[in-house]
mmCIF entry with sequence, helices, sheets and N, C-alpha, C, O atoms, coordinates in Angstrom:
data_MODEL
# 
_entry.id   MODEL 
# 
_entity.id                         1 
_entity.type                       polymer 
_entity.pdbx_number_of_molecules   1 
# 
_entity_poly.entity_id                      1 
_entity_poly.type                           'polypeptide(L)' 
_entity_poly.nstd_linkage                   no 
_entity_poly.nstd_monomer                   no 
_entity_poly.pdbx_seq_one_letter_code       MPQMMPMLWLLIYLMSLLTLMMLMSMIYFMKMYYINKNIYIHNKLNQNLYWNWKW 
_entity_poly.pdbx_seq_one_letter_code_can   MPQMMPMLWLLIYLMSLLTLMMLMSMIYFMKMYYINKNIYIHNKLNQNLYWNWKW 
_entity_poly.pdbx_strand_id                 A 
# 
loop_
_entity_poly_seq.entity_id 
_entity_poly_seq.num 
_entity_poly_seq.mon_id 
_entity_poly_seq.hetero 
1 1  MET n 
1 2  PRO n 
1 3  GLN n 
1 4  MET n 
1 5  MET n 
1 6  PRO n 
1 7  MET n 
1 8  LEU n 
1 9  TRP n 
1 10 LEU n 
1 11 LEU n 
1 12 ILE n 
1 13 TYR n 
1 14 LEU n 
1 15 MET n 
1 16 SER n 
1 17 LEU n 
1 18 LEU n 
1 19 THR n 
1 20 LEU n 
1 21 MET n 
1 22 MET n 
1 23 LEU n 
1 24 MET n 
1 25 SER n 
1 26 MET n 
1 27 ILE n 
1 28 TYR n 
1 29 PHE n 
1 30 MET n 
1 31 LYS n 
1 32 MET n 
1 33 TYR n 
1 34 TYR n 
1 35 ILE n 
1 36 ASN n 
1 37 LYS n 
1 38 ASN n 
1 39 ILE n 
1 40 TYR n 
1 41 ILE n 
1 42 HIS n 
1 43 ASN n 
1 44 LYS n 
1 45 LEU n 
1 46 ASN n 
1 47 GLN n 
1 48 ASN n 
1 49 LEU n 
1 50 TYR n 
1 51 TRP n 
1 52 ASN n 
1 53 TRP n 
1 54 LYS n 
1 55 TRP n 
# 
_struct_asym.id          A 
_struct_asym.entity_id   1 
# 
_struct_conf.conf_type_id            HELX_P 
_struct_conf.id                      HELX_P1 
_struct_conf.pdbx_PDB_helix_id       AA1 
_struct_conf.beg_label_comp_id       MET 
_struct_conf.beg_label_asym_id       A 
_struct_conf.beg_label_seq_id        5 
_struct_conf.pdbx_beg_PDB_ins_code   ? 
_struct_conf.end_label_comp_id       LYS 
_struct_conf.end_label_asym_id       A 
_struct_conf.end_label_seq_id        54 
_struct_conf.pdbx_end_PDB_ins_code   ? 
_struct_conf.beg_auth_comp_id        MET 
_struct_conf.beg_auth_asym_id        A 
_struct_conf.beg_auth_seq_id         5 
_struct_conf.end_auth_comp_id        LYS 
_struct_conf.end_auth_asym_id        A 
_struct_conf.end_auth_seq_id         54 
_struct_conf.pdbx_PDB_helix_class    1 
_struct_conf.details                 ? 
_struct_conf.pdbx_PDB_helix_length   50 
# 
_struct_conf_type.id          HELX_P 
_struct_conf_type.criteria    ? 
_struct_conf_type.reference   ? 
# 
loop_
_atom_site.group_PDB 
_atom_site.id 
_atom_site.type_symbol 
_atom_site.label_atom_id 
_atom_site.label_alt_id 
_atom_site.label_comp_id 
_atom_site.label_asym_id 
_atom_site.label_entity_id 
_atom_site.label_seq_id 
_atom_site.pdbx_PDB_ins_code 
_atom_site.Cartn_x 
_atom_site.Cartn_y 
_atom_site.Cartn_z 
_atom_site.occupancy 
_atom_site.B_iso_or_equiv 
_atom_site.pdbx_formal_charge 
_atom_site.auth_seq_id 
_atom_site.auth_comp_id 
_atom_site.auth_asym_id 
_atom_site.auth_atom_id 
_atom_site.pdbx_PDB_model_num 
ATOM 1   N N  . MET A 1 1  ? -1.306 -28.995 29.111  1.00 0.00 ? 1  MET A N  1 
ATOM 2   C CA . MET A 1 1  ? -2.006 -28.262 28.047  1.00 0.00 ? 1  MET A CA 1 
ATOM 3   C C  . MET A 1 1  ? -2.470 -26.865 28.502  1.00 0.00 ? 1  MET A C  1 
ATOM 4   O O  . MET A 1 1  ? -2.317 -25.911 27.740  1.00 0.00 ? 1  MET A O  1 
ATOM 5   N N  . PRO A 1 2  ? -3.024 -26.713 29.702  1.00 0.00 ? 2  PRO A N  1 
ATOM 6   C CA . PRO A 1 2  ? -3.445 -25.359 30.114  1.00 0.00 ? 2  PRO A CA 1 
ATOM 7   C C  . PRO A 1 2  ? -2.291 -24.363 30.164  1.00 0.00 ? 2  PRO A C  1 
ATOM 8   O O  . PRO A 1 2  ? -2.499 -23.163 29.988  1.00 0.00 ? 2  PRO A O  1 
ATOM 9   N N  . GLN A 1 3  ? -1.070 -24.858 30.404  1.00 0.00 ? 3  GLN A N  1 
ATOM 10  C CA . GLN A 1 3  ? 0.074  -23.950 30.421  1.00 0.00 ? 3  GLN A CA 1 
ATOM 11  C C  . GLN A 1 3  ? 0.375  -23.406 29.024  1.00 0.00 ? 3  GLN A C  1 
ATOM 12  O O  . GLN A 1 3  ? 0.951  -22.328 28.878  1.00 0.00 ? 3  GLN A O  1 
ATOM 13  N N  . MET A 1 4  ? -0.014 -24.149 28.022  1.00 0.00 ? 4  MET A N  1 
ATOM 14  C CA . MET A 1 4  ? 0.258  -23.741 26.645  1.00 0.00 ? 4  MET A CA 1 
ATOM 15  C C  . MET A 1 4  ? -0.730 -22.695 26.130  1.00 0.00 ? 4  MET A C  1 
ATOM 16  O O  . MET A 1 4  ? -0.437 -21.991 25.163  1.00 0.00 ? 4  MET A O  1 
ATOM 17  N N  . MET A 1 5  ? -1.871 -22.591 26.754  1.00 0.00 ? 5  MET A N  1 
ATOM 18  C CA . MET A 1 5  ? -2.925 -21.716 26.242  1.00 0.00 ? 5  MET A CA 1 
ATOM 19  C C  . MET A 1 5  ? -2.518 -20.235 26.153  1.00 0.00 ? 5  MET A C  1 
ATOM 20  O O  . MET A 1 5  ? -2.770 -19.621 25.116  1.00 0.00 ? 5  MET A O  1 
ATOM 21  N N  . PRO A 1 6  ? -1.915 -19.640 27.159  1.00 0.00 ? 6  PRO A N  1 
ATOM 22  C CA . PRO A 1 6  ? -1.516 -18.226 27.021  1.00 0.00 ? 6  PRO A CA 1 
ATOM 23  C C  . PRO A 1 6  ? -0.538 -18.000 25.879  1.00 0.00 ? 6  PRO A C  1 
ATOM 24  O O  . PRO A 1 6  ? -0.600 -16.990 25.179  1.00 0.00 ? 6  PRO A O  1 
ATOM 25  N N  . MET A 1 7  ? 0.359  -18.949 25.703  1.00 0.00 ? 7  MET A N  1 
ATOM 26  C CA . MET A 1 7  ? 1.311  -18.850 24.604  1.00 0.00 ? 7  MET A CA 1 
ATOM 27  C C  . MET A 1 7  ? 0.569  -18.862 23.272  1.00 0.00 ? 7  MET A C  1 
ATOM 28  O O  . MET A 1 7  ? 0.886  -18.092 22.366  1.00 0.00 ? 7  MET A O  1 
ATOM 29  N N  . LEU A 1 8  ? -0.402 -19.730 23.167  1.00 0.00 ? 8  LEU A N  1 
ATOM 30  C CA . LEU A 1 8  ? -1.195 -19.831 21.940  1.00 0.00 ? 8  LEU A CA 1 
ATOM 31  C C  . LEU A 1 8  ? -1.924 -18.515 21.662  1.00 0.00 ? 8  LEU A C  1 
ATOM 32  O O  . LEU A 1 8  ? -1.927 -18.024 20.533  1.00 0.00 ? 8  LEU A O  1 
ATOM 33  N N  . TRP A 1 9  ? -2.540 -17.951 22.702  1.00 0.00 ? 9  TRP A N  1 
ATOM 34  C CA . TRP A 1 9  ? -3.254 -16.685 22.523  1.00 0.00 ? 9  TRP A CA 1 
ATOM 35  C C  . TRP A 1 9  ? -2.302 -15.565 22.136  1.00 0.00 ? 9  TRP A C  1 
ATOM 36  O O  . TRP A 1 9  ? -2.627 -14.701 21.321  1.00 0.00 ? 9  TRP A O  1 
ATOM 37  N N  . LEU A 1 10 ? -1.116 -15.600 22.743  1.00 0.00 ? 10 LEU A N  1 
ATOM 38  C CA . LEU A 1 10 ? -0.116 -14.592 22.406  1.00 0.00 ? 10 LEU A CA 1 
ATOM 39  C C  . LEU A 1 10 ? 0.297  -14.713 20.944  1.00 0.00 ? 10 LEU A C  1 
ATOM 40  O O  . LEU A 1 10 ? 0.435  -13.711 20.241  1.00 0.00 ? 10 LEU A O  1 
ATOM 41  N N  . LEU A 1 11 ? 0.490  -15.937 20.500  1.00 0.00 ? 11 LEU A N  1 
ATOM 42  C CA . LEU A 1 11 ? 0.853  -16.169 19.101  1.00 0.00 ? 11 LEU A CA 1 
ATOM 43  C C  . LEU A 1 11 ? -0.242 -15.677 18.165  1.00 0.00 ? 11 LEU A C  1 
ATOM 44  O O  . LEU A 1 11 ? 0.033  -15.023 17.160  1.00 0.00 ? 11 LEU A O  1 
ATOM 45  N N  . ILE A 1 12 ? -1.477 -15.997 18.504  1.00 0.00 ? 12 ILE A N  1 
ATOM 46  C CA . ILE A 1 12 ? -2.609 -15.563 17.670  1.00 0.00 ? 12 ILE A CA 1 
ATOM 47  C C  . ILE A 1 12 ? -2.667 -14.038 17.619  1.00 0.00 ? 12 ILE A C  1 
ATOM 48  O O  . ILE A 1 12 ? -2.884 -13.445 16.562  1.00 0.00 ? 12 ILE A O  1 
ATOM 49  N N  . TYR A 1 13 ? -2.469 -13.415 18.783  1.00 0.00 ? 13 TYR A N  1 
ATOM 50  C CA . TYR A 1 13 ? -2.496 -11.956 18.863  1.00 0.00 ? 13 TYR A CA 1 
ATOM 51  C C  . TYR A 1 13 ? -1.387 -11.330 18.023  1.00 0.00 ? 13 TYR A C  1 
ATOM 52  O O  . TYR A 1 13 ? -1.615 -10.366 17.292  1.00 0.00 ? 13 TYR A O  1 
ATOM 53  N N  . LEU A 1 14 ? -0.183 -11.891 18.135  1.00 0.00 ? 14 LEU A N  1 
ATOM 54  C CA . LEU A 1 14 ? 0.945  -11.369 17.365  1.00 0.00 ? 14 LEU A CA 1 
ATOM 55  C C  . LEU A 1 14 ? 0.720  -11.545 15.869  1.00 0.00 ? 14 LEU A C  1 
ATOM 56  O O  . LEU A 1 14 ? 1.022  -10.651 15.078  1.00 0.00 ? 14 LEU A O  1 
ATOM 57  N N  . MET A 1 15 ? 0.194  -12.689 15.491  1.00 0.00 ? 15 MET A N  1 
ATOM 58  C CA . MET A 1 15 ? -0.067 -12.942 14.074  1.00 0.00 ? 15 MET A CA 1 
ATOM 59  C C  . MET A 1 15 ? -1.108 -11.969 13.533  1.00 0.00 ? 15 MET A C  1 
ATOM 60  O O  . MET A 1 15 ? -0.968 -11.452 12.424  1.00 0.00 ? 15 MET A O  1 
ATOM 61  N N  . SER A 1 16 ? -2.140 -11.726 14.312  1.00 0.00 ? 16 SER A N  1 
ATOM 62  C CA . SER A 1 16 ? -3.180 -10.789 13.872  1.00 0.00 ? 16 SER A CA 1 
ATOM 63  C C  . SER A 1 16 ? -2.600 -9.377  13.732  1.00 0.00 ? 16 SER A C  1 
ATOM 64  O O  . SER A 1 16 ? -2.920 -8.657  12.786  1.00 0.00 ? 16 SER A O  1 
ATOM 65  N N  . LEU A 1 17 ? -1.750 -8.995  14.680  1.00 0.00 ? 17 LEU A N  1 
ATOM 66  C CA . LEU A 1 17 ? -1.105 -7.686  14.601  1.00 0.00 ? 17 LEU A CA 1 
ATOM 67  C C  . LEU A 1 17 ? -0.233 -7.578  13.362  1.00 0.00 ? 17 LEU A C  1 
ATOM 68  O O  . LEU A 1 17 ? -0.248 -6.568  12.659  1.00 0.00 ? 17 LEU A O  1 
ATOM 69  N N  . LEU A 1 18 ? 0.521  -8.629  13.109  1.00 0.00 ? 18 LEU A N  1 
ATOM 70  C CA . LEU A 1 18 ? 1.411  -8.640  11.955  1.00 0.00 ? 18 LEU A CA 1 
ATOM 71  C C  . LEU A 1 18 ? 0.616  -8.542  10.655  1.00 0.00 ? 18 LEU A C  1 
ATOM 72  O O  . LEU A 1 18 ? 0.972  -7.780  9.755   1.00 0.00 ? 18 LEU A O  1 
ATOM 73  N N  . THR A 1 19 ? -0.451 -9.312  10.566  1.00 0.00 ? 19 THR A N  1 
ATOM 74  C CA . THR A 1 19 ? -1.268 -9.273  9.347   1.00 0.00 ? 19 THR A CA 1 
ATOM 75  C C  . THR A 1 19 ? -1.911 -7.896  9.173   1.00 0.00 ? 19 THR A C  1 
ATOM 76  O O  . THR A 1 19 ? -2.009 -7.387  8.056   1.00 0.00 ? 19 THR A O  1 
ATOM 77  N N  . LEU A 1 20 ? -2.344 -7.303  10.274  1.00 0.00 ? 20 LEU A N  1 
ATOM 78  C CA . LEU A 1 20 ? -2.943 -5.972  10.213  1.00 0.00 ? 20 LEU A CA 1 
ATOM 79  C C  . LEU A 1 20 ? -1.924 -4.947  9.729   1.00 0.00 ? 20 LEU A C  1 
ATOM 80  O O  . LEU A 1 20 ? -2.229 -4.104  8.885   1.00 0.00 ? 20 LEU A O  1 
ATOM 81  N N  . MET A 1 21 ? -0.713 -5.028  10.271  1.00 0.00 ? 21 MET A N  1 
ATOM 82  C CA . MET A 1 21 ? 0.340  -4.111  9.841   1.00 0.00 ? 21 MET A CA 1 
ATOM 83  C C  . MET A 1 21 ? 0.669  -4.295  8.363   1.00 0.00 ? 21 MET A C  1 
ATOM 84  O O  . MET A 1 21 ? 0.850  -3.322  7.630   1.00 0.00 ? 21 MET A O  1 
ATOM 85  N N  . MET A 1 22 ? 0.743  -5.539  7.940   1.00 0.00 ? 22 MET A N  1 
ATOM 86  C CA . MET A 1 22 ? 1.029  -5.812  6.531   1.00 0.00 ? 22 MET A CA 1 
ATOM 87  C C  . MET A 1 22 ? -0.067 -5.252  5.634   1.00 0.00 ? 22 MET A C  1 
ATOM 88  O O  . MET A 1 22 ? 0.208  -4.677  4.581   1.00 0.00 ? 22 MET A O  1 
ATOM 89  N N  . LEU A 1 23 ? -1.303 -5.427  6.065   1.00 0.00 ? 23 LEU A N  1 
ATOM 90  C CA . LEU A 1 23 ? -2.436 -4.930  5.291   1.00 0.00 ? 23 LEU A CA 1 
ATOM 91  C C  . LEU A 1 23 ? -2.386 -3.405  5.187   1.00 0.00 ? 23 LEU A C  1 
ATOM 92  O O  . LEU A 1 23 ? -2.577 -2.842  4.109   1.00 0.00 ? 23 LEU A O  1 
ATOM 93  N N  . MET A 1 24 ? -2.129 -2.744  6.314   1.00 0.00 ? 24 MET A N  1 
ATOM 94  C CA . MET A 1 24 ? -2.062 -1.287  6.317   1.00 0.00 ? 24 MET A CA 1 
ATOM 95  C C  . MET A 1 24 ? -0.932 -0.786  5.414   1.00 0.00 ? 24 MET A C  1 
ATOM 96  O O  . MET A 1 24 ? -1.109 0.154   4.638   1.00 0.00 ? 24 MET A O  1 
ATOM 97  N N  . SER A 1 25 ? 0.223  -1.428  5.530   1.00 0.00 ? 25 SER A N  1 
ATOM 98  C CA . SER A 1 25 ? 1.355  -0.996  4.705   1.00 0.00 ? 25 SER A CA 1 
ATOM 99  C C  . SER A 1 25 ? 1.069  -1.244  3.228   1.00 0.00 ? 25 SER A C  1 
ATOM 100 O O  . SER A 1 25 ? 1.425  -0.432  2.374   1.00 0.00 ? 25 SER A O  1 
ATOM 101 N N  . MET A 1 26 ? 0.423  -2.370  2.933   1.00 0.00 ? 26 MET A N  1 
ATOM 102 C CA . MET A 1 26 ? 0.074  -2.666  1.541   1.00 0.00 ? 26 MET A CA 1 
ATOM 103 C C  . MET A 1 26 ? -0.869 -1.606  0.984   1.00 0.00 ? 26 MET A C  1 
ATOM 104 O O  . MET A 1 26 ? -0.676 -1.109  -0.126  1.00 0.00 ? 26 MET A O  1 
ATOM 105 N N  . ILE A 1 27 ? -1.883 -1.268  1.762   1.00 0.00 ? 27 ILE A N  1 
ATOM 106 C CA . ILE A 1 27 ? -2.845 -0.244  1.321   1.00 0.00 ? 27 ILE A CA 1 
ATOM 107 C C  . ILE A 1 27 ? -2.129 1.092   1.125   1.00 0.00 ? 27 ILE A C  1 
ATOM 108 O O  . ILE A 1 27 ? -2.362 1.800   0.144   1.00 0.00 ? 27 ILE A O  1 
ATOM 109 N N  . TYR A 1 28 ? -1.254 1.422   2.078   1.00 0.00 ? 28 TYR A N  1 
ATOM 110 C CA . TYR A 1 28 ? -0.516 2.687   1.994   1.00 0.00 ? 28 TYR A CA 1 
ATOM 111 C C  . TYR A 1 28 ? 0.355  2.738   0.746   1.00 0.00 ? 28 TYR A C  1 
ATOM 112 O O  . TYR A 1 28 ? 0.357  3.731   0.018   1.00 0.00 ? 28 TYR A O  1 
ATOM 113 N N  . PHE A 1 29 ? 1.105  1.642   0.504   1.00 0.00 ? 29 PHE A N  1 
ATOM 114 C CA . PHE A 1 29 ? 1.992  1.627   -0.656  1.00 0.00 ? 29 PHE A CA 1 
ATOM 115 C C  . PHE A 1 29 ? 1.208  1.632   -1.962  1.00 0.00 ? 29 PHE A C  1 
ATOM 116 O O  . PHE A 1 29 ? 1.615  2.268   -2.934  1.00 0.00 ? 29 PHE A O  1 
ATOM 117 N N  . MET A 1 30 ? 0.088  0.925   -1.985  1.00 0.00 ? 30 MET A N  1 
ATOM 118 C CA . MET A 1 30 ? -0.740 0.918   -3.188  1.00 0.00 ? 30 MET A CA 1 
ATOM 119 C C  . MET A 1 30 ? -1.256 2.325   -3.471  1.00 0.00 ? 30 MET A C  1 
ATOM 120 O O  . MET A 1 30 ? -1.252 2.787   -4.612  1.00 0.00 ? 30 MET A O  1 
ATOM 121 N N  . LYS A 1 31 ? -1.701 2.997   -2.408  1.00 0.00 ? 31 LYS A N  1 
ATOM 122 C CA . LYS A 1 31 ? -2.203 4.353   -2.569  1.00 0.00 ? 31 LYS A CA 1 
ATOM 123 C C  . LYS A 1 31 ? -1.106 5.265   -3.107  1.00 0.00 ? 31 LYS A C  1 
ATOM 124 O O  . LYS A 1 31 ? -1.326 6.018   -4.056  1.00 0.00 ? 31 LYS A O  1 
ATOM 125 N N  . MET A 1 32 ? 0.072  5.196   -2.499  1.00 0.00 ? 32 MET A N  1 
ATOM 126 C CA . MET A 1 32 ? 1.183  6.020   -2.955  1.00 0.00 ? 32 MET A CA 1 
ATOM 127 C C  . MET A 1 32 ? 1.512  5.720   -4.415  1.00 0.00 ? 32 MET A C  1 
ATOM 128 O O  . MET A 1 32 ? 1.720  6.626   -5.222  1.00 0.00 ? 32 MET A O  1 
ATOM 129 N N  . TYR A 1 33 ? 1.554  4.425   -4.733  1.00 0.00 ? 33 TYR A N  1 
ATOM 130 C CA . TYR A 1 33 ? 1.900  4.016   -6.089  1.00 0.00 ? 33 TYR A CA 1 
ATOM 131 C C  . TYR A 1 33 ? 0.870  4.537   -7.087  1.00 0.00 ? 33 TYR A C  1 
ATOM 132 O O  . TYR A 1 33 ? 1.225  5.054   -8.146  1.00 0.00 ? 33 TYR A O  1 
ATOM 133 N N  . TYR A 1 34 ? -0.407 4.396   -6.740  1.00 0.00 ? 34 TYR A N  1 
ATOM 134 C CA . TYR A 1 34 ? -1.449 4.849   -7.654  1.00 0.00 ? 34 TYR A CA 1 
ATOM 135 C C  . TYR A 1 34 ? -1.428 6.363   -7.822  1.00 0.00 ? 34 TYR A C  1 
ATOM 136 O O  . TYR A 1 34 ? -1.618 6.871   -8.927  1.00 0.00 ? 34 TYR A O  1 
ATOM 137 N N  . ILE A 1 35 ? -1.198 7.081   -6.731  1.00 0.00 ? 35 ILE A N  1 
ATOM 138 C CA . ILE A 1 35 ? -1.141 8.544   -6.827  1.00 0.00 ? 35 ILE A CA 1 
ATOM 139 C C  . ILE A 1 35 ? 0.024  8.960   -7.715  1.00 0.00 ? 35 ILE A C  1 
ATOM 140 O O  . ILE A 1 35 ? -0.122 9.826   -8.577  1.00 0.00 ? 35 ILE A O  1 
ATOM 141 N N  . ASN A 1 36 ? 1.184  8.337   -7.500  1.00 0.00 ? 36 ASN A N  1 
ATOM 142 C CA . ASN A 1 36 ? 2.351  8.664   -8.318  1.00 0.00 ? 36 ASN A CA 1 
ATOM 143 C C  . ASN A 1 36 ? 2.106  8.313   -9.773  1.00 0.00 ? 36 ASN A C  1 
ATOM 144 O O  . ASN A 1 36 ? 2.491  9.062   -10.671 1.00 0.00 ? 36 ASN A O  1 
ATOM 145 N N  . LYS A 1 37 ? 1.461  7.171   -10.008 1.00 0.00 ? 37 LYS A N  1 
ATOM 146 C CA . LYS A 1 37 ? 1.176  6.753   -11.374 1.00 0.00 ? 37 LYS A CA 1 
ATOM 147 C C  . LYS A 1 37 ? 0.241  7.752   -12.048 1.00 0.00 ? 37 LYS A C  1 
ATOM 148 O O  . LYS A 1 37 ? 0.447  8.128   -13.202 1.00 0.00 ? 37 LYS A O  1 
ATOM 149 N N  . ASN A 1 38 ? -0.784 8.175   -11.321 1.00 0.00 ? 38 ASN A N  1 
ATOM 150 C CA . ASN A 1 38 ? -1.726 9.141   -11.883 1.00 0.00 ? 38 ASN A CA 1 
ATOM 151 C C  . ASN A 1 38 ? -1.043 10.464  -12.186 1.00 0.00 ? 38 ASN A C  1 
ATOM 152 O O  . ASN A 1 38 ? -1.295 11.075  -13.225 1.00 0.00 ? 38 ASN A O  1 
ATOM 153 N N  . ILE A 1 39 ? -0.190 10.902  -11.291 1.00 0.00 ? 39 ILE A N  1 
ATOM 154 C CA . ILE A 1 39 ? 0.545  12.153  -11.527 1.00 0.00 ? 39 ILE A CA 1 
ATOM 155 C C  . ILE A 1 39 ? 1.433  12.004  -12.755 1.00 0.00 ? 39 ILE A C  1 
ATOM 156 O O  . ILE A 1 39 ? 1.518  12.905  -13.589 1.00 0.00 ? 39 ILE A O  1 
ATOM 157 N N  . TYR A 1 40 ? 2.091  10.857  -12.854 1.00 0.00 ? 40 TYR A N  1 
ATOM 158 C CA . TYR A 1 40 ? 2.980  10.614  -13.988 1.00 0.00 ? 40 TYR A CA 1 
ATOM 159 C C  . TYR A 1 40 ? 2.202  10.619  -15.298 1.00 0.00 ? 40 TYR A C  1 
ATOM 160 O O  . TYR A 1 40 ? 2.624  11.235  -16.277 1.00 0.00 ? 40 TYR A O  1 
ATOM 161 N N  . ILE A 1 41 ? 1.069  9.933   -15.309 1.00 0.00 ? 41 ILE A N  1 
ATOM 162 C CA . ILE A 1 41 ? 0.242  9.889   -16.522 1.00 0.00 ? 41 ILE A CA 1 
ATOM 163 C C  . ILE A 1 41 ? -0.257 11.296  -16.853 1.00 0.00 ? 41 ILE A C  1 
ATOM 164 O O  . ILE A 1 41 ? -0.267 11.707  -18.014 1.00 0.00 ? 41 ILE A O  1 
ATOM 165 N N  . HIS A 1 42 ? -0.666 12.016  -15.828 1.00 0.00 ? 42 HIS A N  1 
ATOM 166 C CA . HIS A 1 42 ? -1.172 13.375  -16.028 1.00 0.00 ? 42 HIS A CA 1 
ATOM 167 C C  . HIS A 1 42 ? -0.086 14.273  -16.621 1.00 0.00 ? 42 HIS A C  1 
ATOM 168 O O  . HIS A 1 42 ? -0.338 15.035  -17.554 1.00 0.00 ? 42 HIS A O  1 
ATOM 169 N N  . ASN A 1 43 ? 1.123  14.174  -16.069 1.00 0.00 ? 43 ASN A N  1 
ATOM 170 C CA . ASN A 1 43 ? 2.225  14.987  -16.587 1.00 0.00 ? 43 ASN A CA 1 
ATOM 171 C C  . ASN A 1 43 ? 2.556  14.603  -18.020 1.00 0.00 ? 43 ASN A C  1 
ATOM 172 O O  . ASN A 1 43 ? 2.838  15.463  -18.855 1.00 0.00 ? 43 ASN A O  1 
ATOM 173 N N  . LYS A 1 44 ? 2.521  13.312  -18.297 1.00 0.00 ? 44 LYS A N  1 
ATOM 174 C CA . LYS A 1 44 ? 2.805  12.847  -19.651 1.00 0.00 ? 44 LYS A CA 1 
ATOM 175 C C  . LYS A 1 44 ? 1.752  13.394  -20.621 1.00 0.00 ? 44 LYS A C  1 
ATOM 176 O O  . LYS A 1 44 ? 2.066  13.841  -21.724 1.00 0.00 ? 44 LYS A O  1 
ATOM 177 N N  . LEU A 1 45 ? 0.506  13.343  -20.176 1.00 0.00 ? 45 LEU A N  1 
ATOM 178 C CA . LEU A 1 45 ? -0.580 13.850  -21.012 1.00 0.00 ? 45 LEU A CA 1 
ATOM 179 C C  . LEU A 1 45 ? -0.404 15.346  -21.268 1.00 0.00 ? 45 LEU A C  1 
ATOM 180 O O  . LEU A 1 45 ? -0.542 15.809  -22.401 1.00 0.00 ? 45 LEU A O  1 
ATOM 181 N N  . ASN A 1 46 ? -0.105 16.081  -20.231 1.00 0.00 ? 46 ASN A N  1 
ATOM 182 C CA . ASN A 1 46 ? 0.114  17.522  -20.389 1.00 0.00 ? 46 ASN A CA 1 
ATOM 183 C C  . ASN A 1 46 ? 1.278  17.806  -21.315 1.00 0.00 ? 46 ASN A C  1 
ATOM 184 O O  . ASN A 1 46 ? 1.215  18.716  -22.141 1.00 0.00 ? 46 ASN A O  1 
ATOM 185 N N  . GLN A 1 47 ? 2.334  17.033  -21.181 1.00 0.00 ? 47 GLN A N  1 
ATOM 186 C CA . GLN A 1 47 ? 3.496  17.211  -22.034 1.00 0.00 ? 47 GLN A CA 1 
ATOM 187 C C  . GLN A 1 47 ? 3.121  16.947  -23.490 1.00 0.00 ? 47 GLN A C  1 
ATOM 188 O O  . GLN A 1 47 ? 3.515  17.693  -24.386 1.00 0.00 ? 47 GLN A O  1 
ATOM 189 N N  . ASN A 1 48 ? 2.361  15.887  -23.715 1.00 0.00 ? 48 ASN A N  1 
ATOM 190 C CA . ASN A 1 48 ? 1.932  15.569  -25.076 1.00 0.00 ? 48 ASN A CA 1 
ATOM 191 C C  . ASN A 1 48 ? 1.064  16.680  -25.646 1.00 0.00 ? 48 ASN A C  1 
ATOM 192 O O  . ASN A 1 48 ? 1.232  17.079  -26.799 1.00 0.00 ? 48 ASN A O  1 
ATOM 193 N N  . LEU A 1 49 ? 0.149  17.169  -24.848 1.00 0.00 ? 49 LEU A N  1 
ATOM 194 C CA . LEU A 1 49 ? -0.700 18.265  -25.312 1.00 0.00 ? 49 LEU A CA 1 
ATOM 195 C C  . LEU A 1 49 ? 0.133  19.503  -25.605 1.00 0.00 ? 49 LEU A C  1 
ATOM 196 O O  . LEU A 1 49 ? -0.091 20.203  -26.593 1.00 0.00 ? 49 LEU A O  1 
ATOM 197 N N  . TYR A 1 50 ? 1.086  19.757  -24.739 1.00 0.00 ? 50 TYR A N  1 
ATOM 198 C CA . TYR A 1 50 ? 1.947  20.925  -24.922 1.00 0.00 ? 50 TYR A CA 1 
ATOM 199 C C  . TYR A 1 50 ? 2.763  20.802  -26.207 1.00 0.00 ? 50 TYR A C  1 
ATOM 200 O O  . TYR A 1 50 ? 2.893  21.765  -26.963 1.00 0.00 ? 50 TYR A O  1 
ATOM 201 N N  . TRP A 1 51 ? 3.311  19.614  -26.447 1.00 0.00 ? 51 TRP A N  1 
ATOM 202 C CA . TRP A 1 51 ? 4.110  19.434  -27.657 1.00 0.00 ? 51 TRP A CA 1 
ATOM 203 C C  . TRP A 1 51 ? 3.232  19.520  -28.905 1.00 0.00 ? 51 TRP A C  1 
ATOM 204 O O  . TRP A 1 51 ? 3.639  20.074  -29.927 1.00 0.00 ? 51 TRP A O  1 
ATOM 205 N N  . ASN A 1 52 ? 2.030  18.968  -28.809 1.00 0.00 ? 52 ASN A N  1 
ATOM 206 C CA . ASN A 1 52 ? 1.117  19.046  -29.951 1.00 0.00 ? 52 ASN A CA 1 
ATOM 207 C C  . ASN A 1 52 ? 0.754  20.494  -30.255 1.00 0.00 ? 52 ASN A C  1 
ATOM 208 O O  . ASN A 1 52 ? 0.682  20.918  -31.409 1.00 0.00 ? 52 ASN A O  1 
ATOM 209 N N  . TRP A 1 53 ? 0.529  21.233  -29.177 1.00 0.00 ? 53 TRP A N  1 
ATOM 210 C CA . TRP A 1 53 ? 0.167  22.630  -29.360 1.00 0.00 ? 53 TRP A CA 1 
ATOM 211 C C  . TRP A 1 53 ? 1.359  23.416  -29.912 1.00 0.00 ? 53 TRP A C  1 
ATOM 212 O O  . TRP A 1 53 ? 1.207  24.304  -30.751 1.00 0.00 ? 53 TRP A O  1 
ATOM 213 N N  . LYS A 1 54 ? 2.546  23.064  -29.418 1.00 0.00 ? 54 LYS A N  1 
ATOM 214 C CA . LYS A 1 54 ? 3.745  23.771  -29.866 1.00 0.00 ? 54 LYS A CA 1 
ATOM 215 C C  . LYS A 1 54 ? 3.988  23.496  -31.352 1.00 0.00 ? 54 LYS A C  1 
ATOM 216 O O  . LYS A 1 54 ? 4.346  24.403  -32.104 1.00 0.00 ? 54 LYS A O  1 
ATOM 217 N N  . TRP A 1 55 ? 3.796  22.270  -31.762 1.00 0.00 ? 55 TRP A N  1 
ATOM 218 C CA . TRP A 1 55 ? 4.017  21.958  -33.169 1.00 0.00 ? 55 TRP A CA 1 
ATOM 219 C C  . TRP A 1 55 ? 2.809  22.407  -33.998 1.00 0.00 ? 55 TRP A C  1 
ATOM 220 O O  . TRP A 1 55 ? 2.797  22.233  -35.217 1.00 0.00 ? 55 TRP A O  1 
# 
């Protein structure tokens, strides 16, 4: 059993690293997605205002 302990700690460490990376990437992608969505909505709004003003 004592021989297994370093392997266990390594597994725990790797899993924590993986989860951290996943979390960071998720936050990054969400941020990018939200920024793009806001820009898209903003452009759509401006376009609508422009067309309303033009007509």
